[in-house]
N, C-alpha and C positions, 0 to 999 in steps of 0.2 A: 485316736482312730480305733474303731471297733473292728472285729474280725469280719472278713468279707463273707457275703452270702453266696459267692460264686466259687467254683472249683478252679476256674481258669479265666483269663482274659485274652481274647483274640482281637488283634488289631488289623485293620486295613492299613496300607502304607501311604499311598499317594493322597495328600490332602489331610491325612490324620497325623502321621509322624513326620512327613517331609513336605515342603512347599514346592512340589514338583510340577503340578499341573500347568501353571502358566509357561514354564520352560518347555515342557514336552509339547504343548499345544502351539507354542510359537514356532517350533521346528516343523510341526505337522502343517501349520498354516502355510509356511514357506514352501514346503514340498507339494502341497495340494495346489498352490498357485502356479508352480512350475508345470503342473499337469493341466492347468486351465480352469481349476475350480477356485475362484477367488473369494476367500472368507476373511472377515475380521477375526481378530483373536477372540473376541467375545462370542462371535457366532460359532467358532470352532469349539470353544469350551462348552457351549450349550449342547452341541451335537455329540461330542466325544468324551466328556468327563465321565468317569466311572466305567468306560468301555475300553476293551482292548482293540487296537487298530486292526489287528488280524481278523477280528470278528466283524469288522465294518468294511471289508474289502469290496463286497458286492455293492454297498452304497457308494464307495469311492468310484468304482468302475461305472456306475450308473450316472454319476455326475460329471465324469471326465471323458468317458468313452475310451479310456485307456485300460488295457489289460494289466493288472497288477500282479507281478510275479515275485519270486523269492528275492531277486536282486533289489527291487525297490524296497521291500520290507527290511532287508539287511542294511541298505543305505540309511533308511529312516532310523533304525536302531543305532547305527554308528554316529549319525549326526546328533541324535537325541542324547546318547551317552556322553558325547564330548561336551555338550552344553551343560548337562547335569554335573559333570566333573568340575566344570568351571564356576557354576553359578548356584548350585543347590544349597539351600539352608533348611534347617529343621523347622517344624511348626513350633512356635513359641510355647514353652512349657512342656513339650512332649518328652524330651529326654529325662527330665526330673520325674514326670509321672510314670514313665516306663520303669525307671529304676526303683521307685517306691513300690509299684505293684509287683515287680520282680521279687523284691525282698518279702513282701507280705505273702506272696503265693509260692514261696520256695522255688521260683523259676518257672512256674506253670503259666507262662505267657507265650504267645506265638504271633507271628505275622501271617495273615491269610490274604493274599493280594490277587487281583486279576491281571497284574503286569507280569512280564516274563521274569524268571528267577534271577537272571543276571542283573537286571535293572534294580530289583528289590534289594539284593545283596550289596550292590554298588552304593545305593542310597543309604542303607543302614551303616555301611562302613564310613561313608563320607561324613555322616552326621554323628558318628561316635556312639551308635546304639547297637552295633552288631554283636558286641559281647553279651548283651542282655538276652539275645535270642538264639545265638549259636546255630544249631542245626534245626531250630524250630521255625523255619521259614518256608512257606508254601505258596505255590503259584497255581492259579486256576488254569493256566495254559499247559500245565503238565497233566491235566485231568481231561476226561472226555468232554466235560462241560464246565465253562467258567461262569462267573457271576452274570446274571442274577440267580443262577442255579446254586444250590447249597453245597456242592461237592467240596470246594476248597475249605469251607468252615468245618464240614464233617471230617475231612482228612486231618485238619489241624487238631480238632478235639480228640479224635481217635489216637493220634500220635502222642498226645499228652495223657492218654489213658483216662479221659473223663467223658461224660455224656454231654453232648452239645447243649442240652436243656439246662445244664449247670454252668454254662459259659456266658460271660458278658462279651458282646461284640461291639467294637467301636468303629463306626462308619461315618463318612461324610457325604455319601451319595445315595440316591434312591435305589440305584441298581445294586449297590453293595448291601444296603439295608434289607432289600428283599431277599438277598442270598442268606444273610444272617437269620432273618425271621423264618425262612423256609427250612433252615437247619434246626429250628426249635430253640435258638438262643434268645436271650434278652438283648435287644439292640439299643445302644446309646448313640444318638445322632449328634455329631460335632458340626455345628453350623455357625462359624464366626462372622459370616458376611464376607463380601468381597469376592474376587474372582477365584475360580477353581473349586468351589464348594457348592453343593445344592443348598437351597434355602430351607429354613425350618419348616415352612409350609410343605415343600416337596417331600421332605423326610417324613412328616406326619401323614401325608397322603399315602406314602408307601407302607405305613403301619407302625412307624416308630413312635413310642409314647414318651420317651425321655430324650429331650434335646438340650444341649448345653453349648456355651459359646467360648469357653476357655479350657485348654487342656490342663491348666493348673487346677481346675475344679474336679478333674476326673477321679483321683484316688478317694477323696472324701465323699464324692457322690456315690461311688460304688460301695464304699463302706457303710453308707447310710441306707442303701437300698434294701428293701425287704419285699417279698412277693406281693404284699398288698399296697406297695408304693403307687400312688396315682401319678398320672402324667403331669409333667411340670412345664 
């Protein structure tokens, strides 16, 4: 493997490192049904993947006629966290890719997620990747604007002491990809098919030029990338 052309790699978490979206959205589907908005899991995923529930409260209220307060959001997080603790698994190949890139970049990797920080840290701990990121974990919910705005990626790059334009971002949703691109990073879109991930077409429509299907490919793909690399 050759030296990387990037100074750092910034990972999304849900759907990139951990297979959490079907679990989280199953809980959300149940709770929305309790409010009177009945969705299938597939419909819920189409609406909410890549978005923070707190940012969609107005939509939920418009569909249910129910005023959503802090108590409902706290209950959602509690039920979601319990399900994640019991069921969460890593994305196949993600732990090995993370460890390889951590070594290649002398630790200059970070997680930049739209989810709340407690959830992100819980998931990294559950899947055995927390030690690779230590305190380099960032949530868009701690910033004035979350994805699709670039703030969380800019914060992660700044904390690593690198320019965002010298970063590779790994995303699996169009919302997150737009955030990475707006930060000036080179975005690599993970699209393995199946539930919980946006399609390769959706990622390309968002502006992603590099789409891949297996996390095991990521270290070699980043090592081979050069500024003139064409879309694959």
